[in-house]
N, C-alpha and C positions, 0 to 999 in steps of 0.2 A: 594625585594618582587615582584616588577613588572616583573623583569626578570624571576623569578621563575614561575609566572603565565603564562607569554608568552611561556616559555618552555613547561609548562604543556599542554597548548592548542595546540601547535605545535605537541607534542608527541601524543595527542589524535587524532588529525586530520590525522596524518600519520598512526596511527593504524587502523582507520576506512577505509581509502583509501586502505591500505594493505589487510584488510579483504574482502572488496568489490572486489578487483582485484583477490584475491585467489578464491572467490566464482564463479566469472565469468569464470576463467580458469578451475575450476573443472567442471562447467556446460558444457563448450566446450568439454573437454576431455570425459565426459560421453556420450555426443551426438555423438562423433566420434567413440569411442571404445565400448560403451555399449548403442547403440541406443534403445530407448523404442518405442514399438508399441502402439500408442494411438488409441484406437478402439471406434467407435461410438456405442451407445447402440442399434442401429437399424440394422437389417440384411436385409434391403429391397432395397439394391443397386445392380446395374449391371454395367459392364464396357461399355463405349461408346467412340468411336474414336474421335468424334467431341467435346463432352462435358467433357470427362474424366470419368464421371460416371452419371448415371441417376437412377430413381426409377424403380424397377422391374415392368414389365407390368402385369396387371391382378393379382395383389398381394393382399392378405388379411391375416392379422394376428393381434391378440390381445396381447398387451404388459401390463404386470403388474409390478408396482414398489411400493415401500413402501408408497410413497406419492400420487400416482395417478394410474389410469388405462387408457389405450389408445387403441382404435380400429383404425387400419390403413388399408384403402382400396385404392389401386392404380388402376386407370382405364387402358384401353388398349393403351392409348397414354402416359402413364408414369406420370400422375398427380394424386395427392390426391384430387380427385374431382369426381363428376358425369361426365359422358361422354357428352360433348357438341358437337353439330354439327358445322362444319366450317361455314356454312351459318347461318347468324343471322336471328332470327325470325322478322317478320314485327312489327313495333311499339315497338321495344325493344331497350334498351340502354345497351351496353355490356362493362363491366369493366374487365380488365385483370390485375392480380397482378403478379409481378415477385419479387422473394426474396429467402431467405434461410430458415433455420429451424423456424424462427419466423413466416413467412408466411405459411410454411408447417403446422405449428400448433403442434409442438412438445409439448407433455404433455396434449393436449386437444383432444376431439373427433371432428368429422367433423362439427357437427352443432354448436360447440362453437368456430370455427375458426373466426378470425377477419373479413375475407371477407364475410362469411355467415352472421355474425352479421350486417355488413354494408349493405348487400343486404336487410335484413329484415327491417332495419331502413329506408332505402330509399324508399322501396315499401310501407311501412306503412304511410309515411309522404308525398309522392309525390301525388299531386292531378291531374297530367296529365294522359293521357291514356298509357304512356310508361311504360313498365315493365323492371325493372333493373335486369340484369343478370350478375353474377360474375364468373370469371374463375380463378382458383388457379393453378399457375405453379411453386409454391415454391418447391425448392429442398434443403435439408440440406447441409450446408458447401459450397454452391456456392459462387463465387466471381464475381467481375464486368465483367471480360472477359466472364464468363459463362452466366451471365445475357444477355449480348449482343448476344452471339451465339444462345441461346435458343429463344430469341426474333426473330432473323432473320430466324432461321431454322424451328420453329414451331409456335410460338405465333402469328405472323402476319397472319397466315392462318385463324385465328378466326375473323379477321377484327374488332378488338376492337374499340369502340369509345373513350375509355380512358384507358391508361396504367399507373398503379401505381407501382413505384419501392419502395419496402420495404428495405431500405438501412440501414446498421448498420456499426459502426465504424471499426469493424474487417475486413470488406470487402476490405478496402484499404490495410491492412496488408497482407491479403492472396493473394491479387493481385500482390504484390511485392516479394513474397517468392519463394524460389526454392525447399523447402522440398517436398518430394514425397507424394502424396496421391493416393492410389489405392484401388481397391475393392478386398477383399479376396474371396476365392472360396465359403465361406459360405454367402457372401453378406454383410459383414461388411465393412465400410469405414475406411481404415487405414491411419494414418498420421504420419509424422516425422520419417519415417523408415530410412531416410538417412540425415545426416547433411552436408550441403554444405558451404564452405567458402564464397561463393557468398552471402549467407544470413546473414553474420555477422552483417550487419548494422541493419536489422530488429530484429536480435537476441538481440542486445544490447538495442534496444528500447523496445522490448516486450519479455523479457527472459522467461516468464512463460505462454505465450499464444500459444495454439496449434491449435484451431479452430477459 
């Protein structure tokens, strides 16, 4: 009886392992021979040699989805924010946020963004004469390398008193991947157009994650 139970467990284990291996192999083959274009729902991107992509300058469009509506306005420096001068106003405390779609505010309007809400709370509760000013440099799908590059190339020009990094777990994964992300002629951000054997490690760890 015990031998029969042991054999049954071994057979079940082998069957499960076999199914998992088959699914992984099928996924690899699909990515190699039938690559899928994963497209962002926003068409507000443009190509950039340093950063890979950035937000279109002086862009304005309203998006409507079943669950929400969103108005997106991009200023002349490529941020979803009002236009801030590089020179900080006297008696002001300047906070600059760096991040991806969470900071960009995907799904909410400008006034509902987390940084705007932070600014309101700080100015309402601060008893000093300083006025808190926030700058939003969030760009959807950015990773750690792009955070650093945009900080050096643009964000430091604002001379912020405080820089907040809005970090999410997938930033580590995207930073180690080799899959291609590029901007289509319509302004959509495309991902996973090509599968690379170099990315097999991250593929095995995160087989269903694209962004």
